[in-house]
N, C-alpha and C positions, 0 to 999 in steps of 0.2 A: 925426480917424481915427486918425493917428499916436499919439497919447496914449492912444487906447483899444487900440490894437494893442500897445503900450510896456506897459500895465499888464495885459496878457493877459486884457483883459475881454471877455466874450462878450455881443452886443448880439442880442436877441430878443424878439419882441412875441407875444403870443395876440389874436387878435381873435375872441371869442366873439360867435356868433349869440344866437338866443332858446333860453335854458338851462329846462328841466324843474326849476325851483327851487320850495320849499315855497310861495312867494309866489306864482309864476305858476300854479300848478296849482291854485290856491285861488281864481282868477279865475272867471267864469262861463264855462260852456262856449262860448256865444257868441264871447266875445272871444278864447278860445284857439284856437277855427277859425279866427276871422279871421287871426290871427297865423301858423297852420300853413300856411294858403292859399299864405304868401309863400315858403314852403321849396321847394326843387326835388325833392330826394333826399337822404335817405329824408324823405318826408312825414311829421314829427314834431319833436317839440323834441329839442333835443341834452339831454343827461343828464350831470349834475354828475360822475359816474364817468370820462365820456369826456373830458370837460375836463382832469380830474385825471390822467388817463394821457398826454394830450398833454404836460400841463406835466413829467412825470417824462420822458418822453421828451426832451424839449427839454433838461433839465437834464442827461442822461445823455448824449447824444449830443455827441462832444467836437468833430465837423466841422461842426454845424450854427452857423453864426452870421450875422448881419447879416440875420433874416430876420423877416417877420412873417407867420404862419400863420392862415388865416380856417378856424375852425371852426363853420361857419353851416349846412350842408345847400346851400349855393349860393343863400343867401338873397338875396332881391332884393325890398327894400322900394319899393312904389309910391310916387312924389310924391303930395301929399295937394292 
């Protein structure tokens, strides 16, 4: 950690949930519905522009460091 501070590096991670990408949106409705069922709120897929806004915010916020931010609508996948 000392080296990271000495080099003035910021350590941030993004943990996206299920994003409404063209590939996911091309899947059958039944598959999409089963995935959305595990999202708590809002009950939908995340959108790529929402993820992009988070990335910009994390890059611009000089006080944000050492964090992992989940962007997943409180998604909780059930064990199989």
